[in-house]
Each structure stands twice: as C-alpha cells, then as structure tokens.
C-alpha positions in Angstrom: -0.2 -0.4 0.2 3.0 2.3 -0.7 4.3 4.1 2.4 0.6 3.5 3.6 1.4 1.0 6.0 4.8 1.5 7.1 4.0 4.1 10.1 1.2 2.1 11.0 3.0 -1.1 12.0 5.4 1.1 14.0 2.5 2.9 15.8 0.5 -0.3 16.4 3.3 -2.7 17.4 4.3 -0.3 19.9 0.9 0.5 21.4 -1.0 -2.5 20.5 -3.8 -1.1 19.7 -5.4 1.9 17.7 -4.4 4.8 20.2 -5.8 7.7 20.9 -6.4 9.2 24.7 -9.2 11.0 24.2 -11.5 8.9 22.7 -14.9 7.8 24.2 -17.9 5.8 23.6 -20.3 8.6 23.4 -22.9 9.1 21.2 -21.9 11.4 17.9 -24.8 13.7 17.0 -25.0 14.0 13.4 -26.1 17.0 11.4 -28.4 15.7 7.9 -28.8 15.4 5.2 -26.0 13.1 5.0 -23.3 14.0 2.4 -20.5 11.5 2.0 -17.2 12.0 0.8 -14.3 9.9 0.5 -10.2 11.1 0.0 -8.2 8.2 -2.0 -4.6 7.8 -1.1 -3.9 6.8 -5.2 -5.8 6.6 -8.3 -9.1 4.5 -8.1 -8.2 2.1 -10.8 -4.7 1.1 -9.3 -5.8 -2.2 -9.5 -5.2 -2.5 -5.5 -5.8 -1.3 -2.2 -7.2 2.0 -3.7 -9.4 0.3 -6.3 -11.0 -2.1 -3.4 -12.3 0.8 -1.8 -13.6 2.4 -4.8 -15.6 -0.6 -5.5 -16.4 -0.5 -2.0 -17.8 3.0 -2.6 -20.1 2.0 -5.6 -21.3 -0.9 -3.9 -22.8 1.6 -0.6 -24.0 3.9 -3.0 -26.8 1.2 -3.8 -26.6 0.0 0.0 -27.5 3.3 1.6 -28.9 4.9 -1.3 -26.6 8.0 -1.4 -23.8 9.1 -3.9 -20.9 9.4 -2.4 -18.0 12.1 -3.9 -14.3 11.0 -3.9 -10.9 12.9 -4.7 -7.9 10.7 -6.0 -4.7 10.9 -5.1 -4.5 12.9 -1.6 -1.1 12.6 -1.0 -0.1 11.6 2.7 0.5 15.2 3.7 -1.1 18.1 5.9 -0.7 20.2 3.2 -2.5 18.3 0.9 -5.1 16.8 2.9 -6.3 19.7 5.2 -7.6 22.1 2.1 -9.1 19.0 0.4 -11.5 18.1 3.5 -12.1 22.0 4.3 -13.4 22.3 0.7 -15.2 19.5 0.8 -17.0 20.5 4.4 -17.2 23.7 2.6 -19.8 22.2 -0.1 -21.9 20.8 2.4 -19.5 17.1 3.2 -20.5 15.8 6.7 -18.9 12.4 6.1 -15.6 12.0 5.3 -13.6 9.1 4.7 -9.9 8.3 4.4 -8.2 5.8 3.0 -4.6 5.9 4.6 -2.4 5.5 7.8 -0.4 8.8 6.5 -4.3 11.0 7.2 -4.1 9.9 10.5 -2.9 12.9 12.4 -4.4 15.4 10.2 -7.6 13.6 10.3 -7.7 13.7 14.1 -6.9 17.7 13.9 -9.7 17.9 11.9 -12.1 15.9 13.7 -11.4 18.6 16.7 -11.7 21.5 14.6 -14.9 20.0 12.8 -17.0 18.4 16.1 -19.9 17.9 13.7 -18.5 15.8 11.2 -18.0 12.5 11.6 -14.6 10.9 10.1 -13.5 7.5 9.3 -10.0 6.4 8.2 -9.2 3.1 6.8 -5.5 2.0 8.3 -5.4 5.1 10.3 -4.1 4.9 14.1 -6.6 8.1 15.6 -9.5 8.2 17.1 -12.0 10.5 18.9 -15.7 11.3 19.9 -16.3 11.7 15.9 -13.2 10.2 14.3 -12.7 6.1 14.0 -9.7 4.1 12.5 -10.4 0.5 11.1 -8.4 -2.7 9.5 -8.8 -6.1 8.6 -7.5 -9.0 10.5 -6.2 -10.2 6.9 -4.7 -13.2 8.5 -8.3 -15.0 8.4 -8.7 -14.5 4.5 -4.9 -15.4 3.7 -4.8 -18.5 6.2 -8.0 -19.7 3.6 -6.2 -18.8 0.9 -2.7 -21.2 2.4 -4.9 -23.3 2.1 -5.7 -22.9 -1.2 -2.4 -23.0 -2.0 -1.4 -26.2 -0.5 -4.2 -27.7 -2.4 -3.2 -26.2 -5.7 0.8 -27.5 -5.2 2.2 -30.7 -6.2 5.4 -30.0 -4.5 4.2 -28.5 -1.4 7.2 -25.8 -2.0 5.3 -22.6 -1.5 6.8 -18.8 -2.0 5.6 -15.5 -0.8 6.5 -12.3 -1.9 6.2 -9.5 1.0 6.5 -6.1 1.7 8.4 -5.9 5.2 9.0 -8.1 7.4 6.4 -5.9 10.0 3.8 -7.6 12.4 0.7 -7.0 9.9 3.0 -8.4 7.2 4.3 -11.5 9.3 0.5 -12.5 10.4 -0.1 -13.0 6.9 3.0 -15.7 6.4 2.2 -17.6 9.1 -1.3 -17.9 8.4 -0.5 -18.7 5.0 1.7 -21.2 6.2 -0.6 -22.4 8.7 -3.5 -22.7 6.1 -1.3 -24.4 3.5 -0.5 -27.1 6.5 -3.8 -27.8 6.8 -4.2 -29.3 3.6 -0.6 -30.7 3.3 1.2 -31.2 6.8 4.9 -30.7 5.2 4.2 -27.6 3.2 6.9 -25.2 3.7 6.9 -21.4 2.5 9.9 -19.8 1.4 9.6 -15.7 1.7 11.4 -13.1 -0.2 10.7 -9.3 1.1 10.8 -6.4 -1.2 11.1 -3.4 1.2 8.3 -2.0 -0.8 5.2 -1.9 -1.0 4.4 -1.4 -4.4 7.5 -2.0 -6.6 6.5 -4.4 -9.6 10.4 -4.5 -10.8 11.1 -6.0 -7.4 8.1 -8.2 -7.1 9.4 -9.6 -10.8 12.7 -10.5 -9.6 11.4 -12.1 -6.1 8.4 -14.3 -7.4 11.1 -15.4 -10.3 13.5 -16.2 -7.8 11.1 -18.3 -5.5 9.9 -20.1 -9.0 13.2 -21.1 -9.6 14.1 -22.5 -6.6 11.3 -24.5 -6.7 8.2 -23.0 -5.6 5.2 -23.9 -7.5 2.4 -21.8 -5.7 3.0 -18.2 -5.4 1.8 -16.0 -2.4 1.4 -12.2 -1.5 1.5 -9.3 0.5 2.4 -6.6 -1.7 -0.1 -4.1 -3.8 1.0 -5.0 -7.8 -0.3 -7.9 -9.5 2.9 -8.7 -10.4 3.3 -12.2 -8.4 0.3 -13.4 -9.9 1.4 -12.7 -13.5 4.3 -14.2 -13.1 3.4 -17.3 -11.9 1.0 -17.7 -15.0 3.8 -16.7 -17.1 6.1 -19.5 -15.9 3.1 -22.0 -15.5 2.7 -22.2 -11.6 -0.4 -21.0 -9.4 -0.6 -18.0 -7.1 -2.8 -16.3 -4.3 -3.8 -12.5 -4.5 -4.2 -9.5 -2.2 -6.2 -6.5 -2.1 -8.5 -7.9 -4.9 -9.5 -10.9 -6.9 -6.2 -11.2 -8.7 -7.4 -13.7 -11.5 -8.3 -10.2 -13.3 -4.8 -10.3 -14.0 -3.8 -14.0 -14.0 -6.9 -16.2 -14.2 -5.2 -19.3 -15.3 -2.6 -19.1 -11.9 -4.6 -17.4 -9.0 -6.5 -19.8 -7.1 -7.7 -17.3 -4.4 -7.3 -13.8 -3.4 -7.7 -12.2 -0.1 -10.2 -9.2 -0.9 -11.1 -6.2 1.2 -14.9 -5.8 1.6 -15.2 -2.6 3.4 -18.9 -2.2 2.5 -19.9 -4.7 4.6 -18.4 -2.9 8.0 -18.6 0.9 6.3 -22.7 0.4 5.7 -23.9 -0.6 9.0 -21.5 2.5 10.1 -22.8 5.1 7.6 -26.4 4.1 8.9 -25.4 4.7 12.3 -24.4 7.9 12.1 -27.1 9.0 9.5 -29.4 7.8 12.7 -27.7 9.9 15.5 -26.8 6.2 17.3 -22.7 6.1 16.2 -20.3 5.4 19.5 -16.8 5.2 17.8 -14.9 2.6 19.5 -12.2 3.8 21.7 -9.3 1.8 20.1 -10.9 2.0 16.8 -12.0 -1.2 14.8 -9.6 -4.3 13.8 -12.3 -5.9 11.5 -13.0 -9.9 11.2 -14.3 -11.3 8.1 -17.4 -11.6 10.5 -17.1 -8.0 10.8 -16.9 -7.0 7.3 -12.8 -6.7 7.2 -11.5 -9.1 4.5 -13.2 -12.3 2.2 -11.8 -14.3 -0.3 -12.5 -15.0 -3.6 -11.6 -18.9 -4.7 -11.2 -20.9 -6.0 -9.3 -21.8 -9.2 -9.5 -24.6 -11.2 -6.2 -26.5 -9.8 -8.0 -26.7 -6.4 -10.4 -30.0 -6.0 -13.8 -29.7 -5.1 -12.8 -31.7 -2.4 -10.3 -29.2 -1.1 -12.6 -26.5 -2.0 -15.3 -27.8 0.1 -12.6 -27.5 3.0 -11.8 -24.3 2.6 -15.5 -22.8 2.2 -16.5 -24.6 5.8 -13.8 -23.3 7.3 -15.1 -19.9 5.6 -18.2 -20.1 6.9 -16.7 -20.5 10.6 -14.9 -17.6 10.4 -17.5 -15.7 9.2 -19.6 -16.8 11.8 -17.2 -15.7 14.3 -16.7 -19.7 15.4 -13.0 -19.7 14.3 -9.8 -18.7 15.7 -6.6 -18.7 13.5 -4.0 -18.1 16.5 -4.9 -20.0 19.0 -3.1 -22.3 21.2 -1.5 -24.9 21.3 1.0 -22.6 19.1 5.0 -23.0 18.8 7.1 -21.3 16.7 9.9 -22.7 14.0 12.4 -22.8 16.5 10.0 -24.9 19.0 9.2 -22.4 21.2 5.4 -21.8 23.0 4.0 -19.0 21.9 0.4 -20.0 23.0 -0.5 -22.9 25.5 -3.9 -25.1 25.1 -6.8 -22.3 25.3 -5.2 -19.4 24.4 -5.1 -16.6 22.1 -2.8 -13.9 21.0 -4.1 -10.7 22.5 -4.1 -7.6 19.3 -0.6 -6.5 20.5 0.8 -9.5 20.1 0.0 -9.7 16.9 0.7 -6.6 15.4 4.0 -6.8 16.9 4.6 -10.2 15.9 8.2 -11.5 14.7 8.2 -14.7 15.0 7.3 -17.1 12.3 5.2 -21.1 12.5 7.4 -23.9 11.4 7.8 -24.3 7.8 8.6 -20.6 7.1 11.6 -19.8 5.6 13.2 -16.5 5.0 16.4 -14.3 5.4 15.3 -13.0 8.8 
C-alpha cells in the first residue's frame, strides 16, 4: 500500500491497539442530511488497495441510496489533506472517509476542528468522539488462501512475496503457512521481502527467484498483481491480495484475499445518519465476520474436495466461530507462543516478529 502502512505498523506494534487517549464511547450527534466524501491515496483504478475502496464505494451507494463523491491521489501530507477536506466540508460534506495511515494525525486535528463532521479512516491510528480508524484481520482470509495454495501445490513448496517484515505482514505469512499445512502438513513457505509495498520490478525479481527455487504456488502481501502475472508466465499458481487477482492472471490465481469494506461501512454510516453512532475507543480491527476481508476462491487447480474444506472454514470465520491464532502454538524453533486454550492479543499480533514451522526467510 505504498508508504501507507510503514508507520502504521510501528505505531500499532508499539501500542498494541489503535491508540487514542481522548476517544470515548459516546454518541455522536449528526446534523443531516448526509453528504459523504472519500479521499483516495492513489488513483481509483490502481488495481489494488484504492480500487478495493472504490468498488466498496459503488456498492455503498446502492446500499445506503446516496451518491458518494471522491477525490483521487491525495498524498499523505497535511498540506494536501487539510485543504481537500476543508473544501469538501465547505461544500456540505459531513461524513469524510479516508484511506491511508498517513491521514491519521491530520484527520485527528480536523475532527477536533469540526466536531459536527464524522470522520472514518482506513488503516489509520487515531480515534476520537467523531473519528474512527479501521483495518482488517487479513490473517483470516490469508489462512484460507494458504489452504488453496496447499491444495494447488504438487510439491508442497510455496513461495511468498512480501513487502516488509512487520507484524501485519508476518501475521499474513504465518497464517498462509498454517493454512497450507492444513491441507499438506509438510508444506513450506519461502518468503522474500521486497522492502516496498508497490514495486513491480522487485516483485517480479522475487517471484522469479522463488519459482527458480522450486515454488509452484506464489502468495503475496504486496500491492501490485505482478507476482500473479509472473506465476502465470511461468506456468505455476498463485494467491492474490487486496482484490481478486484472477483479473490479471486467470490461469494462475487460485484464491485472493479481498477487502469488503462496504460490509463494515454500510452499518457504520447508517448509525451515523440515525444519530446513534458510538466510535469505539481504540478503533476497529475487523474480522471477516465484521466486514474486514473475504476470499475470492477457488481456481481450477483446487479440487472440489479441498474447495469444500476451504469454504467450510470460511463459514466458520464468517460466523466468528474460528480463531486462527489459538493455542497450542509454537514457533519454528519449538518455543511455545500460545498454550492450549489461549489466543493472541491484538498487541501480540501487531508486534509479531516470529514464524511458525515451515516458514523459510532471510530473518
């Protein structure tokens, strides 16, 4: 997500939760009629993060029966964010939705300046009486994609192209490996970090190297579809991130972790418009049940039997009946990370710097 999450991970790993000392669970008084506007960090057709938000916007318009205006390519700088938001407010917008970590501090300042306006920010870290930040538990959907990868692999050797070795990426890698091992207990996941959220050149080099080393399925936690495109070019399979990457590699992509923001935003917006909105103190870290992510699955390389297993697990996650990070759980060195009956806290998730058995990387 470009520079989107670099600071997010540092901030959230340090505090363990979306932090705000002043946020209170008090009702927000909304002055209607509602007029909603969204700020996009990049072009709406970027193929990944922002396009997922734009597609959610289109579904929201039908759900809440309102047109939602948007401004594309708003950089993560106060000098760009503030005048854009203030211009929207001057023109009548009273619900502002952001899409970037880098909007966090400026959104907090604007929320204080305009207490009658509701602010929401995807991947933000700041919260208040009229501001809520939200993100998704991507490890749930990536666990399911890992199952699909394990099912599609003939060798049990999987590759994974990742951006940075932060907790949020590491929880994806671990969940992907755990899902693959649900299908093939001997499956391994070799990870290459590119050091960038969106660098197609580095992503191509990483995917190529992994395939040269024997990986026959390529997973990803980077923004572009490049790993899937390389997988298709090389005649192997892959799993995507952000959106259904089969759009770019229909023969290769067997599963994608996809954002479904409208499932969270629709009820939130309805609460705001009804006058009974209570922003949560620490923001919203959304499970699949709560409208964070879902999957687009499954490709032809996944058998009907394994697809049924994946969809059964998906149903459990959508009902809130399954925990991915539940004990007993050990790292790849045999150290116990979770005892039986325990689960990881959000703080432990954000600061994850360890890997499960079967993960191979340069750390």
